[in-house]
N, CA, C and O atoms as CSV, one atom per row, in Angstrom:
chain,resi,resn,atom,element,x,y,z
A,1,MET,N,N,0.828,-1.187,0.000
A,1,MET,CA,C,0.000,0.000,0.000
A,1,MET,C,C,0.877,1.258,0.000
A,1,MET,O,O,0.610,2.211,-0.731
A,2,PHE,N,N,1.926,1.246,0.830
A,2,PHE,CA,C,2.812,2.389,0.915
A,2,PHE,C,C,3.510,2.637,-0.417
A,2,PHE,O,O,3.644,3.783,-0.844
A,3,LYS,N,N,3.956,1.561,-1.078
A,3,LYS,CA,C,4.633,1.703,-2.368
A,3,LYS,C,C,3.684,2.285,-3.410
A,3,LYS,O,O,4.084,3.113,-4.229
A,4,LYS,N,N,2.435,1.852,-3.375
A,4,LYS,CA,C,1.457,2.339,-4.348
A,4,LYS,C,C,1.204,3.832,-4.150
A,4,LYS,O,O,1.125,4.582,-5.123
A,5,LEU,N,N,1.077,4.269,-2.889
A,5,LEU,CA,C,0.876,5.685,-2.615
A,5,LEU,C,C,2.087,6.511,-3.043
A,5,LEU,O,O,1.938,7.604,-3.589
A,6,ALA,N,N,3.274,5.989,-2.796
A,6,ALA,CA,C,4.490,6.696,-3.187
A,6,ALA,C,C,4.567,6.819,-4.711
A,6,ALA,O,O,4.973,7.860,-5.227
A,7,GLN,N,N,4.183,5.768,-5.429
A,7,GLN,CA,C,4.191,5.822,-6.888
A,7,GLN,C,C,3.180,6.840,-7.398
A,7,GLN,O,O,3.455,7.564,-8.355
A,8,GLN,N,N,2.011,6.900,-6.765
A,8,GLN,CA,C,0.998,7.874,-7.180
A,8,GLN,C,C,1.497,9.295,-6.956
A,8,GLN,O,O,1.307,10.160,-7.811
A,9,LEU,N,N,2.126,9.542,-5.828
A,9,LEU,CA,C,2.636,10.880,-5.553
A,9,LEU,C,C,3.761,11.248,-6.520
A,9,LEU,O,O,3.834,12.385,-6.986
A,10,ARG,N,N,4.633,10.290,-6.819
A,10,ARG,CA,C,5.713,10.537,-7.758
A,10,ARG,C,C,5.147,10.819,-9.149
A,10,ARG,O,O,5.624,11.723,-9.836
A,11,ALA,N,N,4.145,10.065,-9.568
A,11,ALA,CA,C,3.544,10.262,-10.885
A,11,ALA,C,C,2.868,11.624,-10.973
A,11,ALA,O,O,2.933,12.280,-12.013
A,12,ALA,N,N,2.225,12.053,-9.901
A,12,ALA,CA,C,1.563,13.356,-9.897
A,12,ALA,C,C,2.580,14.483,-10.022
A,12,ALA,O,O,2.297,15.502,-10.653
A,13,ASN,N,N,3.751,14.316,-9.434
A,13,ASN,CA,C,4.787,15.346,-9.509
A,13,ASN,C,C,5.449,15.387,-10.866
A,13,ASN,O,O,5.962,16.431,-11.268
A,14,GLU,N,N,5.450,14.271,-11.584
A,14,GLU,CA,C,6.135,14.201,-12.868
A,14,GLU,C,C,5.202,14.452,-14.057
A,14,GLU,O,O,5.616,14.297,-15.206
A,15,LYS,N,N,3.958,14.834,-13.794
A,15,LYS,CA,C,3.006,15.055,-14.885
A,15,LYS,C,C,3.484,16.170,-15.805
A,15,LYS,O,O,4.018,17.190,-15.367
A,16,SER,N,N,3.278,15.942,-17.063
A,16,SER,CA,C,3.627,16.944,-18.059
A,16,SER,C,C,2.524,17.980,-18.145
A,16,SER,O,O,1.369,17.694,-17.829
A,17,GLU,N,N,2.881,19.188,-18.573
A,17,GLU,CA,C,1.860,20.216,-18.702
A,17,GLU,C,C,1.040,20.050,-19.985
A,17,GLU,O,O,-0.015,20.667,-20.134
A,18,TYR,N,N,1.521,19.221,-20.904
A,18,TYR,CA,C,0.802,18.969,-22.146
A,18,TYR,C,C,0.023,17.673,-22.024
A,18,TYR,O,O,0.593,16.622,-21.732
A,19,LYS,N,N,-1.265,17.749,-22.246
A,19,LYS,CA,C,-2.121,16.568,-22.167
A,19,LYS,C,C,-2.574,16.179,-23.567
A,19,LYS,O,O,-2.864,17.033,-24.405
A,20,THR,N,N,-2.627,14.890,-23.801
A,20,THR,CA,C,-3.039,14.423,-25.129
A,20,THR,C,C,-4.545,14.215,-25.203
A,20,THR,O,O,-5.125,14.274,-26.287
A,21,VAL,N,N,-5.178,13.974,-24.072
A,21,VAL,CA,C,-6.619,13.730,-24.057
A,21,VAL,C,C,-7.266,14.746,-23.130
A,21,VAL,O,O,-6.791,14.969,-22.017
A,22,SER,N,N,-8.338,15.356,-23.584
A,22,SER,CA,C,-9.049,16.294,-22.722
A,22,SER,C,C,-10.324,15.631,-22.202
A,22,SER,O,O,-10.881,14.734,-22.834
A,23,LEU,N,N,-10.758,16.084,-21.062
A,23,LEU,CA,C,-11.981,15.541,-20.476
A,23,LEU,C,C,-13.189,16.266,-21.062
A,23,LEU,O,O,-13.193,17.496,-21.125
A,24,PRO,N,N,-14.203,15.538,-21.487
A,24,PRO,CA,C,-15.351,16.186,-22.124
A,24,PRO,C,C,-16.167,17.034,-21.156
A,24,PRO,O,O,-16.827,17.976,-21.593
A,25,PHE,N,N,-16.148,16.742,-19.875
A,25,PHE,CA,C,-16.977,17.492,-18.927
A,25,PHE,C,C,-16.177,18.550,-18.175
A,25,PHE,O,O,-16.699,19.197,-17.267
A,26,GLY,N,N,-14.946,18.721,-18.540
A,26,GLY,CA,C,-14.140,19.787,-17.952
A,26,GLY,C,C,-13.298,19.306,-16.795
A,26,GLY,O,O,-13.691,18.419,-16.037
A,27,GLU,N,N,-12.160,19.896,-16.680
A,27,GLU,CA,C,-11.209,19.476,-15.670
A,27,GLU,C,C,-11.556,20.018,-14.289
A,27,GLU,O,O,-11.121,19.457,-13.283
A,28,GLU,N,N,-12.320,21.082,-14.221
A,28,GLU,CA,C,-12.612,21.693,-12.928
A,28,GLU,C,C,-13.416,20.777,-12.008
A,28,GLU,O,O,-13.415,20.977,-10.793
A,29,PHE,N,N,-14.106,19.769,-12.567
A,29,PHE,CA,C,-14.867,18.841,-11.733
A,29,PHE,C,C,-13.972,17.763,-11.132
A,29,PHE,O,O,-14.264,17.248,-10.052
A,30,VAL,N,N,-12.895,17.420,-11.813
A,30,VAL,CA,C,-12.030,16.337,-11.371
A,30,VAL,C,C,-10.894,16.841,-10.480
A,30,VAL,O,O,-10.479,16.133,-9.562
A,31,THR,N,N,-10.391,18.033,-10.728
A,31,THR,CA,C,-9.223,18.546,-10.013
A,31,THR,C,C,-9.421,18.617,-8.503
A,31,THR,O,O,-8.548,18.147,-7.774
A,32,PRO,N,N,-10.518,19.177,-7.989
A,32,PRO,CA,C,-10.653,19.212,-6.529
A,32,PRO,C,C,-10.653,17.821,-5.901
A,32,PRO,O,O,-10.094,17.625,-4.822
A,33,LYS,N,N,-11.280,16.858,-6.574
A,33,LYS,CA,C,-11.302,15.496,-6.050
A,33,LYS,C,C,-9.894,14.912,-6.044
A,33,LYS,O,O,-9.485,14.283,-5.067
A,34,ASN,N,N,-9.149,15.118,-7.134
A,34,ASN,CA,C,-7.787,14.596,-7.204
A,34,ASN,C,C,-6.886,15.263,-6.166
A,34,ASN,O,O,-6.067,14.593,-5.538
A,35,GLU,N,N,-7.031,16.569,-5.981
A,35,GLU,CA,C,-6.233,17.275,-4.976
A,35,GLU,C,C,-6.563,16.764,-3.580
A,35,GLU,O,O,-5.673,16.582,-2.750
A,36,PHE,N,N,-7.849,16.534,-3.329
A,36,PHE,CA,C,-8.262,16.002,-2.023
A,36,PHE,C,C,-7.646,14.628,-1.789
A,36,PHE,O,O,-7.119,14.352,-0.711
A,37,LEU,N,N,-7.715,13.766,-2.804
A,37,LEU,CA,C,-7.155,12.426,-2.662
A,37,LEU,C,C,-5.638,12.466,-2.535
A,37,LEU,O,O,-5.055,11.685,-1.783
A,38,LYS,N,N,-4.994,13.377,-3.272
A,38,LYS,CA,C,-3.548,13.492,-3.186
A,38,LYS,C,C,-3.137,13.947,-1.789
A,38,LYS,O,O,-2.206,13.394,-1.202
A,39,ASN,N,N,-3.829,14.952,-1.256
A,39,ASN,CA,C,-3.529,15.423,0.094
A,39,ASN,C,C,-3.850,14.354,1.131
A,39,ASN,O,O,-3.128,14.202,2.116
A,40,LEU,N,N,-4.925,13.620,0.909
A,40,LEU,CA,C,-5.293,12.534,1.807
A,40,LEU,C,C,-4.222,11.451,1.775
A,40,LEU,O,O,-3.870,10.894,2.815
A,41,SER,N,N,-3.704,11.150,0.587
A,41,SER,CA,C,-2.662,10.143,0.454
A,41,SER,C,C,-1.385,10.585,1.169
A,41,SER,O,O,-0.747,9.783,1.850
A,42,LYS,N,N,-1.011,11.855,1.017
A,42,LYS,CA,C,0.171,12.359,1.712
A,42,LYS,C,C,-0.015,12.249,3.218
A,42,LYS,O,O,0.896,11.840,3.938
A,43,LYS,N,N,-1.199,12.615,3.683
A,43,LYS,CA,C,-1.485,12.549,5.120
A,43,LYS,C,C,-1.433,11.102,5.598
A,43,LYS,O,O,-0.927,10.826,6.685
A,44,ALA,N,N,-1.955,10.175,4.789
A,44,ALA,CA,C,-1.923,8.764,5.168
A,44,ALA,C,C,-0.490,8.258,5.272
A,44,ALA,O,O,-0.161,7.507,6.190
A,45,VAL,N,N,0.359,8.662,4.342
A,45,VAL,CA,C,1.765,8.253,4.381
A,45,VAL,C,C,2.439,8.830,5.619
A,45,VAL,O,O,3.191,8.130,6.298
A,46,GLU,N,N,2.175,10.108,5.920
A,46,GLU,CA,C,2.767,10.730,7.112
A,46,GLU,C,C,2.322,10.017,8.386
A,46,GLU,O,O,3.135,9.768,9.276
A,47,LEU,N,N,1.035,9.689,8.474
A,47,LEU,CA,C,0.532,8.987,9.656
A,47,LEU,C,C,1.139,7.593,9.774
A,47,LEU,O,O,1.469,7.147,10.872
A,48,TYR,N,N,1.286,6.904,8.637
A,48,TYR,CA,C,1.891,5.575,8.644
A,48,TYR,C,C,3.340,5.654,9.123
A,48,TYR,O,O,3.769,4.847,9.947
A,49,GLU,N,N,4.100,6.638,8.601
A,49,GLU,CA,C,5.496,6.796,9.005
A,49,GLU,C,C,5.603,7.146,10.488
A,49,GLU,O,O,6.482,6.648,11.191
A,50,LYS,N,N,4.704,8.004,10.953
A,50,LYS,CA,C,4.714,8.385,12.370
A,50,LYS,C,C,4.439,7.179,13.252
A,50,LYS,O,O,5.123,6.967,14.253
A,51,GLN,N,N,3.443,6.393,12.883
A,51,GLN,CA,C,3.094,5.208,13.671
A,51,GLN,C,C,4.234,4.193,13.658
A,51,GLN,O,O,4.517,3.565,14.678
A,52,THR,N,N,4.882,4.031,12.518
A,52,THR,CA,C,6.022,3.113,12.428
A,52,THR,C,C,7.163,3.595,13.315
A,52,THR,O,O,7.791,2.795,14.009
A,53,ASP,N,N,7.433,4.894,13.296
A,53,ASP,CA,C,8.483,5.444,14.158
A,53,ASP,C,C,8.162,5.222,15.632
A,53,ASP,O,O,9.044,4.863,16.412
A,54,ILE,N,N,6.922,5.430,16.011
A,54,ILE,CA,C,6.506,5.227,17.401
A,54,ILE,C,C,6.671,3.766,17.794
A,54,ILE,O,O,7.170,3.467,18.878
A,55,ASN,N,N,6.257,2.861,16.924
A,55,ASN,CA,C,6.383,1.425,17.222
A,55,ASN,C,C,7.841,1.013,17.361
A,55,ASN,O,O,8.197,0.284,18.287
A,56,ASN,N,N,8.691,1.482,16.436
A,56,ASN,CA,C,10.118,1.136,16.500
A,56,ASN,C,C,10.767,1.705,17.753
A,56,ASN,O,O,11.565,1.028,18.402
A,57,PHE,N,N,10.428,2.950,18.098
A,57,PHE,CA,C,10.990,3.564,19.289
A,57,PHE,C,C,10.520,2.824,20.540
A,57,PHE,O,O,11.309,2.595,21.457
A,58,SER,N,N,9.250,2.454,20.583
A,58,SER,CA,C,8.717,1.729,21.741
A,58,SER,C,C,9.408,0.381,21.914
A,58,SER,O,O,9.722,-0.017,23.036
A,59,LYS,N,N,9.648,-0.326,20.805
A,59,LYS,CA,C,10.359,-1.604,20.878
A,59,LYS,C,C,11.763,-1.407,21.423
A,59,LYS,O,O,12.233,-2.186,22.251
A,60,LEU,N,N,12.427,-0.360,20.952
A,60,LEU,CA,C,13.787,-0.083,21.386
A,60,LEU,C,C,13.832,0.258,22.875
A,60,LEU,O,O,14.684,-0.249,23.605
A,61,VAL,N,N,12.933,1.100,23.317
A,61,VAL,CA,C,12.937,1.547,24.708
A,61,VAL,C,C,12.532,0.433,25.658
A,61,VAL,O,O,13.112,0.289,26.734
A,62,LEU,N,N,11.551,-0.345,25.269
A,62,LEU,CA,C,11.027,-1.371,26.163
A,62,LEU,C,C,11.733,-2.714,26.017
A,62,LEU,O,O,11.339,-3.689,26.656
A,63,SER,N,N,12.772,-2.781,25.184
A,63,SER,CA,C,13.433,-4.061,24.942
A,63,SER,C,C,14.114,-4.605,26.193
A,63,SER,O,O,14.041,-5.805,26.461
A,64,ASP,N,N,14.770,-3.744,26.961
A,64,ASP,CA,C,15.461,-4.190,28.175
A,64,ASP,C,C,15.443,-3.054,29.192
A,64,ASP,O,O,16.377,-2.254,29.231
A,65,PRO,N,N,14.406,-2.966,30.009
A,65,PRO,CA,C,14.299,-1.841,30.948
A,65,PRO,C,C,15.365,-1.857,32.041
A,65,PRO,O,O,15.641,-0.812,32.631
A,66,GLU,N,N,15.972,-3.008,32.330
A,66,GLU,CA,C,17.002,-3.077,33.361
A,66,GLU,C,C,18.371,-2.614,32.853
A,66,GLU,O,O,19.295,-2.437,33.647
A,67,ASN,N,N,18.507,-2.419,31.561
A,67,ASN,CA,C,19.780,-2.005,30.978
A,67,ASN,C,C,20.005,-0.515,31.260
A,67,ASN,O,O,19.284,0.340,30.746
A,68,THR,N,N,20.999,-0.224,32.069
A,68,THR,CA,C,21.311,1.170,32.392
A,68,THR,C,C,22.697,1.552,31.883
A,68,THR,O,O,23.343,2.435,32.447
A,69,SER,N,N,23.150,0.902,30.836
A,69,SER,CA,C,24.488,1.179,30.305
A,69,SER,C,C,24.600,2.611,29.792
A,69,SER,O,O,25.698,3.164,29.746
A,70,HIS,N,N,23.488,3.214,29.407
A,70,HIS,CA,C,23.535,4.590,28.910
A,70,HIS,C,C,24.009,5.552,30.007
A,70,HIS,O,O,24.712,6.519,29.714
A,71,ASN,N,N,23.635,5.298,31.254
A,71,ASN,CA,C,24.104,6.150,32.350
A,71,ASN,C,C,25.624,6.069,32.501
A,71,ASN,O,O,26.286,7.080,32.737
A,72,ASN,N,N,26.163,4.874,32.363
A,72,ASN,CA,C,27.619,4.708,32.439
A,72,ASN,C,C,28.318,5.442,31.301
A,72,ASN,O,O,29.360,6.064,31.508
A,73,LEU,N,N,27.743,5.371,30.094
A,73,LEU,CA,C,28.339,6.061,28.948
A,73,LEU,C,C,28.334,7.575,29.156
A,73,LEU,O,O,29.323,8.244,28.855
A,74,VAL,N,N,27.239,8.114,29.662
A,74,VAL,CA,C,27.146,9.557,29.892
A,74,VAL,C,C,28.139,9.982,30.971
A,74,VAL,O,O,28.822,10.994,30.816
A,75,ASN,N,N,28.224,9.229,32.052
A,75,ASN,CA,C,29.175,9.562,33.117
A,75,ASN,C,C,30.613,9.517,32.611
A,75,ASN,O,O,31.436,10.345,33.001
A,76,LYS,N,N,30.917,8.555,31.748
A,76,LYS,CA,C,32.257,8.452,31.171
A,76,LYS,C,C,32.566,9.678,30.309
A,76,LYS,O,O,33.681,10.198,30.346
A,77,LEU,N,N,31.575,10.142,29.527
A,77,LEU,CA,C,31.768,11.338,28.706
A,77,LEU,C,C,32.034,12.560,29.580
A,77,LEU,O,O,32.906,13.369,29.261
A,78,PHE,N,N,31.297,12.699,30.670
A,78,PHE,CA,C,31.514,13.839,31.567
A,78,PHE,C,C,32.901,13.788,32.192
A,78,PHE,O,O,33.537,14.825,32.376
A,79,GLU,N,N,33.375,12.587,32.519
A,79,GLU,CA,C,34.718,12.442,33.080
A,79,GLU,C,C,35.803,12.819,32.072
A,79,GLU,O,O,36.879,13.282,32.448
A,80,GLU,N,N,35.502,12.611,30.775
A,80,GLU,CA,C,36.466,12.938,29.718
A,80,GLU,C,C,36.454,14.420,29.354
A,80,GLU,O,O,37.243,14.857,28.516
A,81,GLY,N,N,35.570,15.191,29.974
A,81,GLY,CA,C,35.573,16.634,29.740
A,81,GLY,C,C,34.475,17.149,28.837
A,81,GLY,O,O,34.480,18.333,28.499
A,82,VAL,N,N,33.537,16.317,28.434
A,82,VAL,CA,C,32.424,16.776,27.615
A,82,VAL,C,C,31.526,17.652,28.489
A,82,VAL,O,O,31.237,17.306,29.634
A,83,ALA,N,N,31.093,18.777,27.949
A,83,ALA,CA,C,30.295,19.728,28.726
A,83,ALA,C,C,28.892,19.187,28.963
A,83,ALA,O,O,28.273,18.616,28.065
A,84,ASP,N,N,28.410,19.370,30.160
A,84,ASP,CA,C,27.046,18.967,30.518
A,84,ASP,C,C,26.074,19.989,29.925
A,84,ASP,O,O,26.135,21.165,30.284
A,85,PRO,N,N,25.185,19.570,29.030
A,85,PRO,CA,C,24.292,20.535,28.370
A,85,PRO,C,C,23.213,21.094,29.292
A,85,PRO,O,O,22.514,22.034,28.913
A,86,PHE,N,N,23.062,20.540,30.492
A,86,PHE,CA,C,22.005,20.999,31.384
A,86,PHE,C,C,22.502,21.987,32.437
A,86,PHE,O,O,21.733,22.409,33.299
A,87,VAL,N,N,23.772,22.355,32.374
A,87,VAL,CA,C,24.315,23.361,33.283
A,87,VAL,C,C,23.886,24.731,32.762
A,87,VAL,O,O,23.965,24.993,31.562
A,88,ASP,N,N,23.436,25.594,33.654
A,88,ASP,CA,C,22.899,26.892,33.250
A,88,ASP,C,C,23.892,27.740,32.466
A,88,ASP,O,O,23.503,28.437,31.529
A,89,GLU,N,N,25.176,27.691,32.839
A,89,GLU,CA,C,26.170,28.497,32.122
A,89,GLU,C,C,26.307,28.040,30.671
A,89,GLU,O,O,26.456,28.863,29.768
A,90,LYS,N,N,26.257,26.733,30.454
A,90,LYS,CA,C,26.384,26.205,29.090
A,90,LYS,C,C,25.160,26.581,28.251
A,90,LYS,O,O,25.287,26.882,27.065
A,91,LEU,N,N,23.986,26.562,28.864
A,91,LEU,CA,C,22.783,26.983,28.136
A,91,LEU,C,C,22.863,28.458,27.767
A,91,LEU,O,O,22.453,28.849,26.675
A,92,ALA,N,N,23.387,29.276,28.671
A,92,ALA,CA,C,23.540,30.700,28.386
A,92,ALA,C,C,24.538,30.904,27.253
A,92,ALA,O,O,24.328,31.754,26.388
A,93,ASP,N,N,25.626,30.129,27.250
A,93,ASP,CA,C,26.604,30.227,26.159
A,93,ASP,C,C,25.973,29.875,24.818
A,93,ASP,O,O,26.234,30.541,23.817
A,94,LEU,N,N,25.146,28.833,24.790
A,94,LEU,CA,C,24.461,28.453,23.548
A,94,LEU,C,C,23.476,29.535,23.109
A,94,LEU,O,O,23.347,29.817,21.918
A,95,ALA,N,N,22.792,30.130,24.061
A,95,ALA,CA,C,21.812,31.167,23.728
A,95,ALA,C,C,22.483,32.393,23.128
A,95,ALA,O,O,21.858,33.117,22.352
A,96,ASN,N,N,23.747,32.641,23.474
A,96,ASN,CA,C,24.468,33.803,22.960
A,96,ASN,C,C,25.413,33.456,21.813
A,96,ASN,O,O,26.132,34.332,21.333
A,97,ASN,N,N,25.429,32.213,21.365
A,97,ASN,CA,C,26.327,31.768,20.310
A,97,ASN,C,C,25.725,32.134,18.946
A,97,ASN,O,O,24.724,31.555,18.523
A,98,GLN,N,N,26.349,33.099,18.270
A,98,GLN,CA,C,25.812,33.596,16.997
A,98,GLN,C,C,25.805,32.527,15.907
A,98,GLN,O,O,24.839,32.423,15.152
A,99,LYS,N,N,26.865,31.737,15.818
A,99,LYS,CA,C,26.923,30.685,14.790
A,99,LYS,C,C,25.830,29.650,15.016
A,99,LYS,O,O,25.177,29.221,14.064
A,100,PHE,N,N,25.625,29.247,16.264
A,100,PHE,CA,C,24.584,28.279,16.597
A,100,PHE,C,C,23.203,28.825,16.227
A,100,PHE,O,O,22.383,28.112,15.648
A,101,LEU,N,N,22.953,30.088,16.563
A,101,LEU,CA,C,21.650,30.692,16.246
A,101,LEU,C,C,21.461,30.827,14.745
A,101,LEU,O,O,20.349,30.655,14.247
A,102,ARG,N,N,22.546,31.135,14.004
A,102,ARG,CA,C,22.443,31.206,12.547
A,102,ARG,C,C,22.132,29.837,11.955
A,102,ARG,O,O,21.330,29.725,11.028
A,103,ASP,N,N,22.770,28.787,12.493
A,103,ASP,CA,C,22.515,27.426,12.025
A,103,ASP,C,C,21.068,27.023,12.246
A,103,ASP,O,O,20.496,26.286,11.443
A,104,LEU,N,N,20.477,27.501,13.329
A,104,LEU,CA,C,19.076,27.190,13.609
A,104,LEU,C,C,18.116,28.061,12.790
A,104,LEU,O,O,16.911,27.807,12.767
A,105,GLY,N,N,18.651,29.088,12.120
A,105,GLY,CA,C,17.819,29.957,11.317
A,105,GLY,C,C,17.123,31.021,12.133
A,105,GLY,O,O,16.120,31.582,11.692
A,106,LEU,N,N,17.638,31.310,13.315
A,106,LEU,CA,C,17.012,32.309,14.173
A,106,LEU,C,C,17.591,33.700,13.969
A,106,LEU,O,O,17.068,34.671,14.513
A,107,LEU,N,N,18.657,33.811,13.197
A,107,LEU,CA,C,19.249,35.128,12.891
A,107,LEU,C,C,19.172,35.408,11.419
A,107,LEU,O,O,19.616,36.463,10.967
């Protein structure tokens, strides 16, 4: 189903502006329906991708709740000199960093 929707969206984007066959009852009756279905298809794909991401993330998080190796990795990074992003001074430095703000598109 996902492949079929992707093919339909790709075909709609690649349509030529020259048509060989015209509709006898006019295109204005078909276009709103096609636009509605195209937007509906895009929304369906987005919802499917979102649900898949949620399912994959849930599997990853709930796979081994007793595993706390991530805490050890973070503590090791702090011991090696990596800055703690939750320290107020570091947040203030990021807030005043012009390059960082430009990268985010805020300047």
